[in-house]
PDB file with SEQRES, HELIX, SHEET and CRYST1 records, atoms N, CA, C and O in Angstrom:
SEQRES   1 A   88  MET ARG LYS VAL ALA ASN PHE CYS ASP TYR PHE VAL LEU          
SEQRES   2 A   88  CYS SER GLY ASN SER ASP ARG HIS VAL LYS ALA ILE ILE          
SEQRES   3 A   88  GLU GLY ILE LYS GLU ASN VAL GLU HIS LEU GLY ILE HIS          
SEQRES   4 A   88  ILE PRO ARG ALA GLU GLY GLY LYS ASP ALA ARG TRP MET          
SEQRES   5 A   88  LEU LEU ASP LEU GLY ASP VAL ILE VAL HIS ALA PHE GLU          
SEQRES   6 A   88  LYS GLN SER ARG GLU PHE TYR GLY LEU GLU TYR LEU TRP          
SEQRES   7 A   88  GLN SER ALA LYS ALA VAL ASN TRP LYS LYS                      
HELIX    1 AA1 ASP A   19  HIS A   35  1                                  17    
HELIX    2 AA2 LYS A   66  TYR A   72  1                                   7    
HELIX    3 AA3 LEU A   74  LEU A   77  1                                   4    
SHEET    1 AA1 4 TYR A  10  GLY A  16  0                                        
SHEET    2 AA1 4 VAL A  59  GLU A  65  1                                        
SHEET    3 AA1 4 TRP A  51  ASP A  55 -1                                        
SHEET    4 AA1 4 ARG A  42  GLU A  44 -1                                        
CRYST1    1.000    1.000    1.000  90.00  90.00  90.00 P 1           1          
ATOM      1  N   MET A   1       1.563  11.544  -7.342  1.00  0.00           N  
ATOM      2  CA  MET A   1       2.101  10.353  -7.953  1.00  0.00           C  
ATOM      3  C   MET A   1       2.056  10.434  -9.473  1.00  0.00           C  
ATOM      4  O   MET A   1       2.863   9.787 -10.141  1.00  0.00           O  
ATOM      5  N   ARG A   2       1.151  11.196 -10.024  1.00  0.00           N  
ATOM      6  CA  ARG A   2       0.942  11.176 -11.474  1.00  0.00           C  
ATOM      7  C   ARG A   2       2.217  11.511 -12.248  1.00  0.00           C  
ATOM      8  O   ARG A   2       2.396  11.032 -13.368  1.00  0.00           O  
ATOM      9  N   LYS A   3       3.096  12.315 -11.681  1.00  0.00           N  
ATOM     10  CA  LYS A   3       4.324  12.672 -12.400  1.00  0.00           C  
ATOM     11  C   LYS A   3       5.357  11.554 -12.381  1.00  0.00           C  
ATOM     12  O   LYS A   3       6.269  11.554 -13.209  1.00  0.00           O  
ATOM     13  N   VAL A   4       5.240  10.603 -11.463  1.00  0.00           N  
ATOM     14  CA  VAL A   4       6.213   9.510 -11.382  1.00  0.00           C  
ATOM     15  C   VAL A   4       5.597   8.139 -11.665  1.00  0.00           C  
ATOM     16  O   VAL A   4       6.330   7.169 -11.860  1.00  0.00           O  
ATOM     17  N   ALA A   5       4.276   8.040 -11.692  1.00  0.00           N  
ATOM     18  CA  ALA A   5       3.586   6.776 -11.979  1.00  0.00           C  
ATOM     19  C   ALA A   5       2.292   7.086 -12.720  1.00  0.00           C  
ATOM     20  O   ALA A   5       1.583   8.029 -12.369  1.00  0.00           O  
ATOM     21  N   ASN A   6       1.988   6.305 -13.730  1.00  0.00           N  
ATOM     22  CA  ASN A   6       0.796   6.598 -14.526  1.00  0.00           C  
ATOM     23  C   ASN A   6      -0.448   5.837 -14.074  1.00  0.00           C  
ATOM     24  O   ASN A   6      -1.464   5.864 -14.768  1.00  0.00           O  
ATOM     25  N   PHE A   7      -0.394   5.160 -12.929  1.00  0.00           N  
ATOM     26  CA  PHE A   7      -1.521   4.332 -12.520  1.00  0.00           C  
ATOM     27  C   PHE A   7      -2.351   4.923 -11.388  1.00  0.00           C  
ATOM     28  O   PHE A   7      -3.391   4.361 -11.045  1.00  0.00           O  
ATOM     29  N   CYS A   8      -1.928   6.037 -10.794  1.00  0.00           N  
ATOM     30  CA  CYS A   8      -2.737   6.669  -9.751  1.00  0.00           C  
ATOM     31  C   CYS A   8      -2.270   8.104  -9.534  1.00  0.00           C  
ATOM     32  O   CYS A   8      -1.190   8.498  -9.975  1.00  0.00           O  
ATOM     33  N   ASP A   9      -3.103   8.869  -8.850  1.00  0.00           N  
ATOM     34  CA  ASP A   9      -2.748  10.240  -8.499  1.00  0.00           C  
ATOM     35  C   ASP A   9      -2.146  10.328  -7.105  1.00  0.00           C  
ATOM     36  O   ASP A   9      -1.288  11.174  -6.850  1.00  0.00           O  
ATOM     37  N   TYR A  10      -2.590   9.458  -6.202  1.00  0.00           N  
ATOM     38  CA  TYR A  10      -2.132   9.525  -4.812  1.00  0.00           C  
ATOM     39  C   TYR A  10      -1.894   8.135  -4.242  1.00  0.00           C  
ATOM     40  O   TYR A  10      -2.591   7.178  -4.579  1.00  0.00           O  
ATOM     41  N   PHE A  11      -0.903   8.047  -3.379  1.00  0.00           N  
ATOM     42  CA  PHE A  11      -0.719   6.913  -2.473  1.00  0.00           C  
ATOM     43  C   PHE A  11      -1.065   7.431  -1.087  1.00  0.00           C  
ATOM     44  O   PHE A  11      -0.643   8.525  -0.711  1.00  0.00           O  
ATOM     45  N   VAL A  12      -1.817   6.670  -0.336  1.00  0.00           N  
ATOM     46  CA  VAL A  12      -2.044   6.961   1.078  1.00  0.00           C  
ATOM     47  C   VAL A  12      -1.307   5.870   1.831  1.00  0.00           C  
ATOM     48  O   VAL A  12      -1.581   4.685   1.640  1.00  0.00           O  
ATOM     49  N   LEU A  13      -0.372   6.264   2.690  1.00  0.00           N  
ATOM     50  CA  LEU A  13       0.409   5.317   3.482  1.00  0.00           C  
ATOM     51  C   LEU A  13       0.049   5.506   4.945  1.00  0.00           C  
ATOM     52  O   LEU A  13       0.095   6.621   5.465  1.00  0.00           O  
ATOM     53  N   CYS A  14      -0.311   4.411   5.609  1.00  0.00           N  
ATOM     54  CA  CYS A  14      -0.626   4.498   7.027  1.00  0.00           C  
ATOM     55  C   CYS A  14      -0.156   3.228   7.729  1.00  0.00           C  
ATOM     56  O   CYS A  14       0.083   2.202   7.093  1.00  0.00           O  
ATOM     57  N   SER A  15      -0.031   3.315   9.033  1.00  0.00           N  
ATOM     58  CA  SER A  15       0.482   2.194   9.822  1.00  0.00           C  
ATOM     59  C   SER A  15      -0.466   1.829  10.944  1.00  0.00           C  
ATOM     60  O   SER A  15      -1.153   2.677  11.513  1.00  0.00           O  
ATOM     61  N   GLY A  16      -0.484   0.535  11.246  1.00  0.00           N  
ATOM     62  CA  GLY A  16      -1.212   0.024  12.398  1.00  0.00           C  
ATOM     63  C   GLY A  16      -0.238  -0.621  13.360  1.00  0.00           C  
ATOM     64  O   GLY A  16       0.885  -0.957  12.981  1.00  0.00           O  
ATOM     65  N   ASN A  17      -0.658  -0.795  14.600  1.00  0.00           N  
ATOM     66  CA  ASN A  17       0.203  -1.384  15.624  1.00  0.00           C  
ATOM     67  C   ASN A  17       0.229  -2.904  15.587  1.00  0.00           C  
ATOM     68  O   ASN A  17       1.110  -3.518  16.189  1.00  0.00           O  
ATOM     69  N   SER A  18      -0.725  -3.526  14.889  1.00  0.00           N  
ATOM     70  CA  SER A  18      -0.812  -4.980  14.815  1.00  0.00           C  
ATOM     71  C   SER A  18      -1.570  -5.347  13.543  1.00  0.00           C  
ATOM     72  O   SER A  18      -2.108  -4.474  12.863  1.00  0.00           O  
ATOM     73  N   ASP A  19      -1.610  -6.643  13.222  1.00  0.00           N  
ATOM     74  CA  ASP A  19      -2.373  -7.068  12.051  1.00  0.00           C  
ATOM     75  C   ASP A  19      -3.863  -6.766  12.218  1.00  0.00           C  
ATOM     76  O   ASP A  19      -4.537  -6.425  11.246  1.00  0.00           O  
ATOM     77  N   ARG A  20      -4.375  -6.886  13.433  1.00  0.00           N  
ATOM     78  CA  ARG A  20      -5.781  -6.556  13.695  1.00  0.00           C  
ATOM     79  C   ARG A  20      -6.048  -5.068  13.472  1.00  0.00           C  
ATOM     80  O   ARG A  20      -7.098  -4.688  12.955  1.00  0.00           O  
ATOM     81  N   HIS A  21      -5.109  -4.251  13.859  1.00  0.00           N  
ATOM     82  CA  HIS A  21      -5.241  -2.806  13.676  1.00  0.00           C  
ATOM     83  C   HIS A  21      -5.231  -2.464  12.190  1.00  0.00           C  
ATOM     84  O   HIS A  21      -6.030  -1.646  11.735  1.00  0.00           O  
ATOM     85  N   VAL A  22      -4.328  -3.090  11.430  1.00  0.00           N  
ATOM     86  CA  VAL A  22      -4.269  -2.866   9.979  1.00  0.00           C  
ATOM     87  C   VAL A  22      -5.593  -3.265   9.338  1.00  0.00           C  
ATOM     88  O   VAL A  22      -6.129  -2.525   8.514  1.00  0.00           O  
ATOM     89  N   LYS A  23      -6.127  -4.432   9.711  1.00  0.00           N  
ATOM     90  CA  LYS A  23      -7.427  -4.865   9.174  1.00  0.00           C  
ATOM     91  C   LYS A  23      -8.530  -3.870   9.514  1.00  0.00           C  
ATOM     92  O   LYS A  23      -9.378  -3.572   8.673  1.00  0.00           O  
ATOM     93  N   ALA A  24      -8.524  -3.355  10.739  1.00  0.00           N  
ATOM     94  CA  ALA A  24      -9.542  -2.390  11.160  1.00  0.00           C  
ATOM     95  C   ALA A  24      -9.440  -1.093  10.355  1.00  0.00           C  
ATOM     96  O   ALA A  24     -10.458  -0.505   9.989  1.00  0.00           O  
ATOM     97  N   ILE A  25      -8.216  -0.649  10.082  1.00  0.00           N  
ATOM     98  CA  ILE A  25      -8.025   0.554   9.269  1.00  0.00           C  
ATOM     99  C   ILE A  25      -8.631   0.348   7.887  1.00  0.00           C  
ATOM    100  O   ILE A  25      -9.388   1.189   7.403  1.00  0.00           O  
ATOM    101  N   ILE A  26      -8.298  -0.769   7.259  1.00  0.00           N  
ATOM    102  CA  ILE A  26      -8.805  -1.053   5.911  1.00  0.00           C  
ATOM    103  C   ILE A  26     -10.325  -1.210   5.917  1.00  0.00           C  
ATOM    104  O   ILE A  26     -11.002  -0.685   5.034  1.00  0.00           O  
ATOM    105  N   GLU A  27     -10.863  -1.922   6.895  1.00  0.00           N  
ATOM    106  CA  GLU A  27     -12.320  -2.092   6.972  1.00  0.00           C  
ATOM    107  C   GLU A  27     -13.018  -0.747   7.159  1.00  0.00           C  
ATOM    108  O   GLU A  27     -14.069  -0.509   6.565  1.00  0.00           O  
ATOM    109  N   GLY A  28     -12.447   0.129   7.974  1.00  0.00           N  
ATOM    110  CA  GLY A  28     -13.024   1.461   8.163  1.00  0.00           C  
ATOM    111  C   GLY A  28     -13.021   2.272   6.879  1.00  0.00           C  
ATOM    112  O   GLY A  28     -13.992   2.961   6.567  1.00  0.00           O  
ATOM    113  N   ILE A  29     -11.933   2.187   6.141  1.00  0.00           N  
ATOM    114  CA  ILE A  29     -11.858   2.903   4.858  1.00  0.00           C  
ATOM    115  C   ILE A  29     -12.880   2.321   3.887  1.00  0.00           C  
ATOM    116  O   ILE A  29     -13.598   3.066   3.220  1.00  0.00           O  
ATOM    117  N   LYS A  30     -12.950   0.990   3.806  1.00  0.00           N  
ATOM    118  CA  LYS A  30     -13.919   0.339   2.905  1.00  0.00           C  
ATOM    119  C   LYS A  30     -15.337   0.787   3.207  1.00  0.00           C  
ATOM    120  O   LYS A  30     -16.076   1.170   2.300  1.00  0.00           O  
ATOM    121  N   GLU A  31     -15.720   0.742   4.474  1.00  0.00           N  
ATOM    122  CA  GLU A  31     -17.079   1.124   4.864  1.00  0.00           C  
ATOM    123  C   GLU A  31     -17.393   2.554   4.466  1.00  0.00           C  
ATOM    124  O   GLU A  31     -18.465   2.827   3.925  1.00  0.00           O  
ATOM    125  N   ASN A  32     -16.475   3.464   4.726  1.00  0.00           N  
ATOM    126  CA  ASN A  32     -16.718   4.865   4.415  1.00  0.00           C  
ATOM    127  C   ASN A  32     -16.744   5.120   2.917  1.00  0.00           C  
ATOM    128  O   ASN A  32     -17.568   5.900   2.439  1.00  0.00           O  
ATOM    129  N   VAL A  33     -15.871   4.488   2.181  1.00  0.00           N  
ATOM    130  CA  VAL A  33     -15.829   4.669   0.727  1.00  0.00           C  
ATOM    131  C   VAL A  33     -17.078   4.080   0.082  1.00  0.00           C  
ATOM    132  O   VAL A  33     -17.679   4.705  -0.793  1.00  0.00           O  
ATOM    133  N   GLU A  34     -17.470   2.886   0.507  1.00  0.00           N  
ATOM    134  CA  GLU A  34     -18.672   2.265  -0.042  1.00  0.00           C  
ATOM    135  C   GLU A  34     -19.917   3.066   0.315  1.00  0.00           C  
ATOM    136  O   GLU A  34     -20.853   3.151  -0.480  1.00  0.00           O  
ATOM    137  N   HIS A  35     -19.932   3.655   1.509  1.00  0.00           N  
ATOM    138  CA  HIS A  35     -21.047   4.515   1.927  1.00  0.00           C  
ATOM    139  C   HIS A  35     -21.190   5.721   0.986  1.00  0.00           C  
ATOM    140  O   HIS A  35     -22.295   6.217   0.762  1.00  0.00           O  
ATOM    141  N   LEU A  36     -20.071   6.176   0.447  1.00  0.00           N  
ATOM    142  CA  LEU A  36     -20.084   7.293  -0.499  1.00  0.00           C  
ATOM    143  C   LEU A  36     -20.418   6.842  -1.922  1.00  0.00           C  
ATOM    144  O   LEU A  36     -20.500   7.665  -2.834  1.00  0.00           O  
ATOM    145  N   GLY A  37     -20.610   5.545  -2.109  1.00  0.00           N  
ATOM    146  CA  GLY A  37     -20.953   5.021  -3.427  1.00  0.00           C  
ATOM    147  C   GLY A  37     -19.758   4.805  -4.334  1.00  0.00           C  
ATOM    148  O   GLY A  37     -19.918   4.673  -5.548  1.00  0.00           O  
ATOM    149  N   ILE A  38     -18.564   4.768  -3.767  1.00  0.00           N  
ATOM    150  CA  ILE A  38     -17.352   4.571  -4.553  1.00  0.00           C  
ATOM    151  C   ILE A  38     -17.045   3.079  -4.606  1.00  0.00           C  
ATOM    152  O   ILE A  38     -16.958   2.413  -3.574  1.00  0.00           O  
ATOM    153  N   HIS A  39     -16.883   2.570  -5.810  1.00  0.00           N  
ATOM    154  CA  HIS A  39     -16.570   1.157  -6.020  1.00  0.00           C  
ATOM    155  C   HIS A  39     -15.094   0.892  -5.721  1.00  0.00           C  
ATOM    156  O   HIS A  39     -14.234   1.692  -6.090  1.00  0.00           O  
ATOM    157  N   ILE A  40     -14.799  -0.216  -5.061  1.00  0.00           N  
ATOM    158  CA  ILE A  40     -13.424  -0.617  -4.769  1.00  0.00           C  
ATOM    159  C   ILE A  40     -13.061  -1.728  -5.743  1.00  0.00           C  
ATOM    160  O   ILE A  40     -13.449  -2.879  -5.545  1.00  0.00           O  
ATOM    161  N   PRO A  41     -12.311  -1.388  -6.805  1.00  0.00           N  
ATOM    162  CA  PRO A  41     -12.004  -2.396  -7.815  1.00  0.00           C  
ATOM    163  C   PRO A  41     -11.084  -3.516  -7.340  1.00  0.00           C  
ATOM    164  O   PRO A  41     -11.153  -4.632  -7.855  1.00  0.00           O  
ATOM    165  N   ARG A  42     -10.217  -3.227  -6.355  1.00  0.00           N  
ATOM    166  CA  ARG A  42      -9.251  -4.245  -5.952  1.00  0.00           C  
ATOM    167  C   ARG A  42      -8.801  -4.039  -4.513  1.00  0.00           C  
ATOM    168  O   ARG A  42      -8.576  -2.912  -4.071  1.00  0.00           O  
ATOM    169  N   ALA A  43      -8.673  -5.150  -3.790  1.00  0.00           N  
ATOM    170  CA  ALA A  43      -8.126  -5.141  -2.437  1.00  0.00           C  
ATOM    171  C   ALA A  43      -7.179  -6.330  -2.323  1.00  0.00           C  
ATOM    172  O   ALA A  43      -7.456  -7.403  -2.858  1.00  0.00           O  
ATOM    173  N   GLU A  44      -6.073  -6.138  -1.632  1.00  0.00           N  
ATOM    174  CA  GLU A  44      -5.059  -7.186  -1.490  1.00  0.00           C  
ATOM    175  C   GLU A  44      -4.622  -7.308  -0.035  1.00  0.00           C  
ATOM    176  O   GLU A  44      -4.689  -6.339   0.721  1.00  0.00           O  
ATOM    177  N   GLY A  45      -4.177  -8.496   0.353  1.00  0.00           N  
ATOM    178  CA  GLY A  45      -3.510  -8.698   1.621  1.00  0.00           C  
ATOM    179  C   GLY A  45      -4.384  -9.064   2.797  1.00  0.00           C  
ATOM    180  O   GLY A  45      -3.966  -8.856   3.936  1.00  0.00           O  
ATOM    181  N   GLY A  46      -5.556  -9.591   2.592  1.00  0.00           N  
ATOM    182  CA  GLY A  46      -6.459  -9.895   3.695  1.00  0.00           C  
ATOM    183  C   GLY A  46      -6.011 -10.984   4.636  1.00  0.00           C  
ATOM    184  O   GLY A  46      -6.338 -10.927   5.822  1.00  0.00           O  
ATOM    185  N   LYS A  47      -5.272 -11.982   4.161  1.00  0.00           N  
ATOM    186  CA  LYS A  47      -4.875 -13.111   5.011  1.00  0.00           C  
ATOM    187  C   LYS A  47      -3.847 -12.707   6.053  1.00  0.00           C  
ATOM    188  O   LYS A  47      -4.049 -12.925   7.248  1.00  0.00           O  
ATOM    189  N   ASP A  48      -2.764 -12.130   5.612  1.00  0.00           N  
ATOM    190  CA  ASP A  48      -1.629 -11.846   6.480  1.00  0.00           C  
ATOM    191  C   ASP A  48      -1.816 -10.551   7.263  1.00  0.00           C  
ATOM    192  O   ASP A  48      -1.518 -10.501   8.456  1.00  0.00           O  
ATOM    193  N   ALA A  49      -2.294  -9.531   6.618  1.00  0.00           N  
ATOM    194  CA  ALA A  49      -2.600  -8.224   7.214  1.00  0.00           C  
ATOM    195  C   ALA A  49      -1.384  -7.482   7.746  1.00  0.00           C  
ATOM    196  O   ALA A  49      -1.530  -6.571   8.560  1.00  0.00           O  
ATOM    197  N   ARG A  50      -0.190  -7.850   7.305  1.00  0.00           N  
ATOM    198  CA  ARG A  50       0.972  -7.019   7.628  1.00  0.00           C  
ATOM    199  C   ARG A  50       1.068  -5.860   6.651  1.00  0.00           C  
ATOM    200  O   ARG A  50       1.643  -4.813   6.950  1.00  0.00           O  
ATOM    201  N   TRP A  51       0.485  -6.075   5.466  1.00  0.00           N  
ATOM    202  CA  TRP A  51       0.420  -5.022   4.458  1.00  0.00           C  
ATOM    203  C   TRP A  51      -0.852  -5.267   3.667  1.00  0.00           C  
ATOM    204  O   TRP A  51      -0.996  -6.301   3.015  1.00  0.00           O  
ATOM    205  N   MET A  52      -1.767  -4.323   3.724  1.00  0.00           N  
ATOM    206  CA  MET A  52      -3.008  -4.432   2.963  1.00  0.00           C  
ATOM    207  C   MET A  52      -3.103  -3.249   2.011  1.00  0.00           C  
ATOM    208  O   MET A  52      -2.593  -2.163   2.286  1.00  0.00           O  
ATOM    209  N   LEU A  53      -3.762  -3.485   0.894  1.00  0.00           N  
ATOM    210  CA  LEU A  53      -3.853  -2.474  -0.150  1.00  0.00           C  
ATOM    211  C   LEU A  53      -5.290  -2.369  -0.631  1.00  0.00           C  
ATOM    212  O   LEU A  53      -5.976  -3.375  -0.810  1.00  0.00           O  
ATOM    213  N   LEU A  54      -5.729  -1.142  -0.835  1.00  0.00           N  
ATOM    214  CA  LEU A  54      -7.016  -0.866  -1.486  1.00  0.00           C  
ATOM    215  C   LEU A  54      -6.738  -0.037  -2.725  1.00  0.00           C  
ATOM    216  O   LEU A  54      -6.096   1.010  -2.648  1.00  0.00           O  
ATOM    217  N   ASP A  55      -7.218  -0.502  -3.857  1.00  0.00           N  
ATOM    218  CA  ASP A  55      -7.106   0.249  -5.103  1.00  0.00           C  
ATOM    219  C   ASP A  55      -8.429   0.961  -5.318  1.00  0.00           C  
ATOM    220  O   ASP A  55      -9.443   0.328  -5.614  1.00  0.00           O  
ATOM    221  N   LEU A  56      -8.417   2.268  -5.170  1.00  0.00           N  
ATOM    222  CA  LEU A  56      -9.631   3.069  -5.347  1.00  0.00           C  
ATOM    223  C   LEU A  56      -9.598   3.826  -6.673  1.00  0.00           C  
ATOM    224  O   LEU A  56     -10.303   4.820  -6.841  1.00  0.00           O  
ATOM    225  N   GLY A  57      -8.783   3.357  -7.606  1.00  0.00           N  
ATOM    226  CA  GLY A  57      -8.647   4.036  -8.885  1.00  0.00           C  
ATOM    227  C   GLY A  57      -7.540   5.056  -8.834  1.00  0.00           C  
ATOM    228  O   GLY A  57      -6.367   4.707  -8.970  1.00  0.00           O  
ATOM    229  N   ASP A  58      -7.891   6.309  -8.640  1.00  0.00           N  
ATOM    230  CA  ASP A  58      -6.895   7.382  -8.580  1.00  0.00           C  
ATOM    231  C   ASP A  58      -6.126   7.415  -7.268  1.00  0.00           C  
ATOM    232  O   ASP A  58      -5.105   8.095  -7.158  1.00  0.00           O  
ATOM    233  N   VAL A  59      -6.617   6.678  -6.268  1.00  0.00           N  
ATOM    234  CA  VAL A  59      -5.979   6.646  -4.950  1.00  0.00           C  
ATOM    235  C   VAL A  59      -5.693   5.185  -4.584  1.00  0.00           C  
ATOM    236  O   VAL A  59      -6.576   4.330  -4.650  1.00  0.00           O  
ATOM    237  N   ILE A  60      -4.455   4.923  -4.203  1.00  0.00           N  
ATOM    238  CA  ILE A  60      -4.061   3.601  -3.715  1.00  0.00           C  
ATOM    239  C   ILE A  60      -3.753   3.748  -2.226  1.00  0.00           C  
ATOM    240  O   ILE A  60      -2.919   4.567  -1.838  1.00  0.00           O  
ATOM    241  N   VAL A  61      -4.425   2.953  -1.396  1.00  0.00           N  
ATOM    242  CA  VAL A  61      -4.222   2.998   0.051  1.00  0.00           C  
ATOM    243  C   VAL A  61      -3.368   1.811   0.465  1.00  0.00           C  
ATOM    244  O   VAL A  61      -3.694   0.664   0.157  1.00  0.00           O  
ATOM    245  N   HIS A  62      -2.275   2.089   1.161  1.00  0.00           N  
ATOM    246  CA  HIS A  62      -1.406   1.055   1.722  1.00  0.00           C  
ATOM    247  C   HIS A  62      -1.488   1.167   3.245  1.00  0.00           C  
ATOM    248  O   HIS A  62      -1.191   2.219   3.812  1.00  0.00           O  
ATOM    249  N   ALA A  63      -1.889   0.090   3.895  1.00  0.00           N  
ATOM    250  CA  ALA A  63      -1.903   0.058   5.358  1.00  0.00           C  
ATOM    251  C   ALA A  63      -0.927  -1.035   5.790  1.00  0.00           C  
ATOM    252  O   ALA A  63      -1.052  -2.191   5.386  1.00  0.00           O  
ATOM    253  N   PHE A  64       0.030  -0.658   6.604  1.00  0.00           N  
ATOM    254  CA  PHE A  64       1.108  -1.550   7.013  1.00  0.00           C  
ATOM    255  C   PHE A  64       1.119  -1.753   8.517  1.00  0.00           C  
ATOM    256  O   PHE A  64       0.700  -0.878   9.274  1.00  0.00           O  
ATOM    257  N   GLU A  65       1.598  -2.911   8.943  1.00  0.00           N  
ATOM    258  CA  GLU A  65       2.088  -3.068  10.291  1.00  0.00           C  
ATOM    259  C   GLU A  65       3.400  -2.273  10.323  1.00  0.00           C  
ATOM    260  O   GLU A  65       4.114  -2.253   9.320  1.00  0.00           O  
ATOM    261  N   LYS A  66       3.730  -1.633  11.413  1.00  0.00           N  
ATOM    262  CA  LYS A  66       4.871  -0.708  11.451  1.00  0.00           C  
ATOM    263  C   LYS A  66       6.167  -1.323  10.931  1.00  0.00           C  
ATOM    264  O   LYS A  66       6.879  -0.680  10.159  1.00  0.00           O  
ATOM    265  N   GLN A  67       6.490  -2.550  11.335  1.00  0.00           N  
ATOM    266  CA  GLN A  67       7.733  -3.187  10.886  1.00  0.00           C  
ATOM    267  C   GLN A  67       7.725  -3.419   9.379  1.00  0.00           C  
ATOM    268  O   GLN A  67       8.756  -3.256   8.727  1.00  0.00           O  
ATOM    269  N   SER A  68       6.585  -3.794   8.820  1.00  0.00           N  
ATOM    270  CA  SER A  68       6.488  -4.019   7.377  1.00  0.00           C  
ATOM    271  C   SER A  68       6.644  -2.717   6.614  1.00  0.00           C  
ATOM    272  O   SER A  68       7.256  -2.687   5.546  1.00  0.00           O  
ATOM    273  N   ARG A  69       6.098  -1.649   7.154  1.00  0.00           N  
ATOM    274  CA  ARG A  69       6.240  -0.346   6.486  1.00  0.00           C  
ATOM    275  C   ARG A  69       7.713   0.051   6.413  1.00  0.00           C  
ATOM    276  O   ARG A  69       8.182   0.528   5.379  1.00  0.00           O  
ATOM    277  N   GLU A  70       8.426  -0.142   7.491  1.00  0.00           N  
ATOM    278  CA  GLU A  70       9.860   0.157   7.496  1.00  0.00           C  
ATOM    279  C   GLU A  70      10.605  -0.754   6.523  1.00  0.00           C  
ATOM    280  O   GLU A  70      11.486  -0.293   5.797  1.00  0.00           O  
ATOM    281  N   PHE A  71      10.260  -2.040   6.502  1.00  0.00           N  
ATOM    282  CA  PHE A  71      10.935  -3.000   5.640  1.00  0.00           C  
ATOM    283  C   PHE A  71      10.759  -2.661   4.162  1.00  0.00           C  
ATOM    284  O   PHE A  71      11.734  -2.648   3.411  1.00  0.00           O  
ATOM    285  N   TYR A  72       9.520  -2.387   3.738  1.00  0.00           N  
ATOM    286  CA  TYR A  72       9.256  -2.138   2.320  1.00  0.00           C  
ATOM    287  C   TYR A  72       9.649  -0.732   1.881  1.00  0.00           C  
ATOM    288  O   TYR A  72       9.981  -0.532   0.713  1.00  0.00           O  
ATOM    289  N   GLY A  73       9.623   0.217   2.754  1.00  0.00           N  
ATOM    290  CA  GLY A  73      10.115   1.563   2.480  1.00  0.00           C  
ATOM    291  C   GLY A  73       9.514   2.245   1.257  1.00  0.00           C  
ATOM    292  O   GLY A  73      10.252   2.781   0.431  1.00  0.00           O  
ATOM    293  N   LEU A  74       8.203   2.235   1.126  1.00  0.00           N  
ATOM    294  CA  LEU A  74       7.577   2.875  -0.041  1.00  0.00           C  
ATOM    295  C   LEU A  74       7.874   4.363  -0.118  1.00  0.00           C  
ATOM    296  O   LEU A  74       7.948   4.927  -1.210  1.00  0.00           O  
ATOM    297  N   GLU A  75       8.044   5.004   1.035  1.00  0.00           N  
ATOM    298  CA  GLU A  75       8.385   6.430   1.011  1.00  0.00           C  
ATOM    299  C   GLU A  75       9.709   6.644   0.273  1.00  0.00           C  
ATOM    300  O   GLU A  75       9.866   7.617  -0.464  1.00  0.00           O  
ATOM    301  N   TYR A  76      10.653   5.731   0.477  1.00  0.00           N  
ATOM    302  CA  TYR A  76      11.942   5.834  -0.211  1.00  0.00           C  
ATOM    303  C   TYR A  76      11.799   5.462  -1.687  1.00  0.00           C  
ATOM    304  O   TYR A  76      12.345   6.142  -2.555  1.00  0.00           O  
ATOM    305  N   LEU A  77      11.070   4.390  -1.968  1.00  0.00           N  
ATOM    306  CA  LEU A  77      10.889   3.920  -3.333  1.00  0.00           C  
ATOM    307  C   LEU A  77      10.254   4.986  -4.217  1.00  0.00           C  
ATOM    308  O   LEU A  77      10.628   5.130  -5.381  1.00  0.00           O  
ATOM    309  N   TRP A  78       9.302   5.730  -3.679  1.00  0.00           N  
ATOM    310  CA  TRP A  78       8.579   6.750  -4.438  1.00  0.00           C  
ATOM    311  C   TRP A  78       8.957   8.161  -3.987  1.00  0.00           C  
ATOM    312  O   TRP A  78       8.127   9.068  -4.049  1.00  0.00           O  
ATOM    313  N   GLN A  79      10.171   8.353  -3.544  1.00  0.00           N  
ATOM    314  CA  GLN A  79      10.594   9.637  -2.990  1.00  0.00           C  
ATOM    315  C   GLN A  79      10.539  10.797  -3.980  1.00  0.00           C  
ATOM    316  O   GLN A  79      10.495  11.954  -3.563  1.00  0.00           O  
ATOM    317  N   SER A  80      10.541  10.514  -5.266  1.00  0.00           N  
ATOM    318  CA  SER A  80      10.463  11.595  -6.234  1.00  0.00           C  
ATOM    319  C   SER A  80       9.048  12.161  -6.384  1.00  0.00           C  
ATOM    320  O   SER A  80       8.860  13.199  -7.018  1.00  0.00           O  
ATOM    321  N   ALA A  81       8.065  11.490  -5.810  1.00  0.00           N  
ATOM    322  CA  ALA A  81       6.696  12.019  -5.809  1.00  0.00           C  
ATOM    323  C   ALA A  81       6.579  13.093  -4.729  1.00  0.00           C  
ATOM    324  O   ALA A  81       7.241  13.027  -3.693  1.00  0.00           O  
ATOM    325  N   LYS A  82       5.743  14.062  -4.986  1.00  0.00           N  
ATOM    326  CA  LYS A  82       5.532  15.136  -4.025  1.00  0.00           C  
ATOM    327  C   LYS A  82       4.718  14.637  -2.831  1.00  0.00           C  
ATOM    328  O   LYS A  82       3.652  14.047  -3.008  1.00  0.00           O  
ATOM    329  N   ALA A  83       5.205  14.866  -1.648  1.00  0.00           N  
ATOM    330  CA  ALA A  83       4.476  14.480  -0.432  1.00  0.00           C  
ATOM    331  C   ALA A  83       3.388  15.507  -0.148  1.00  0.00           C  
ATOM    332  O   ALA A  83       3.594  16.711  -0.304  1.00  0.00           O  
ATOM    333  N   VAL A  84       2.245  15.020   0.266  1.00  0.00           N  
ATOM    334  CA  VAL A  84       1.126  15.882   0.637  1.00  0.00           C  
ATOM    335  C   VAL A  84       0.832  15.607   2.102  1.00  0.00           C  
ATOM    336  O   VAL A  84       0.446  14.494   2.461  1.00  0.00           O  
ATOM    337  N   ASN A  85       1.009  16.600   2.937  1.00  0.00           N  
ATOM    338  CA  ASN A  85       0.678  16.447   4.353  1.00  0.00           C  
ATOM    339  C   ASN A  85      -0.798  16.721   4.530  1.00  0.00           C  
ATOM    340  O   ASN A  85      -1.310  17.750   4.089  1.00  0.00           O  
ATOM    341  N   TRP A  86      -1.480  15.790   5.183  1.00  0.00           N  
ATOM    342  CA  TRP A  86      -2.918  15.915   5.370  1.00  0.00           C  
ATOM    343  C   TRP A  86      -3.260  15.616   6.812  1.00  0.00           C  
ATOM    344  O   TRP A  86      -2.839  14.610   7.381  1.00  0.00           O  
ATOM    345  N   LYS A  87      -4.019  16.500   7.373  1.00  0.00           N  
ATOM    346  CA  LYS A  87      -4.515  16.272   8.731  1.00  0.00           C  
ATOM    347  C   LYS A  87      -5.991  16.562   8.733  1.00  0.00           C  
ATOM    348  O   LYS A  87      -6.463  17.499   8.089  1.00  0.00           O  
ATOM    349  N   LYS A  88      -6.713  15.739   9.471  1.00  0.00           N  
ATOM    350  CA  LYS A  88      -8.163  15.913   9.559  1.00  0.00           C  
ATOM    351  C   LYS A  88      -8.480  16.971  10.563  1.00  0.00           C  
ATOM    352  O   LYS A  88      -9.651  17.274  10.791  1.00  0.00           O  
TER     353      LYS A  88                                                      
END                                                                             
């Protein structure tokens, strides 16, 4: 992202099957990041949970309900950024 946006190095985009699933994804990330001692400066979208965001500084995490991810199309909006395929 750094070549197309000056506010982060990476976007992480992921999808959940429901608002509860999206909340669980974000809560899991929060727990693991906080366990590592990393401060979370900003989180957005807790009420609706169709799209939630965690600002981890150099990494911005977007968790979407599948329909919302398709609607907002961040992959298209930021298509000039290099995609990084990551598998655990």
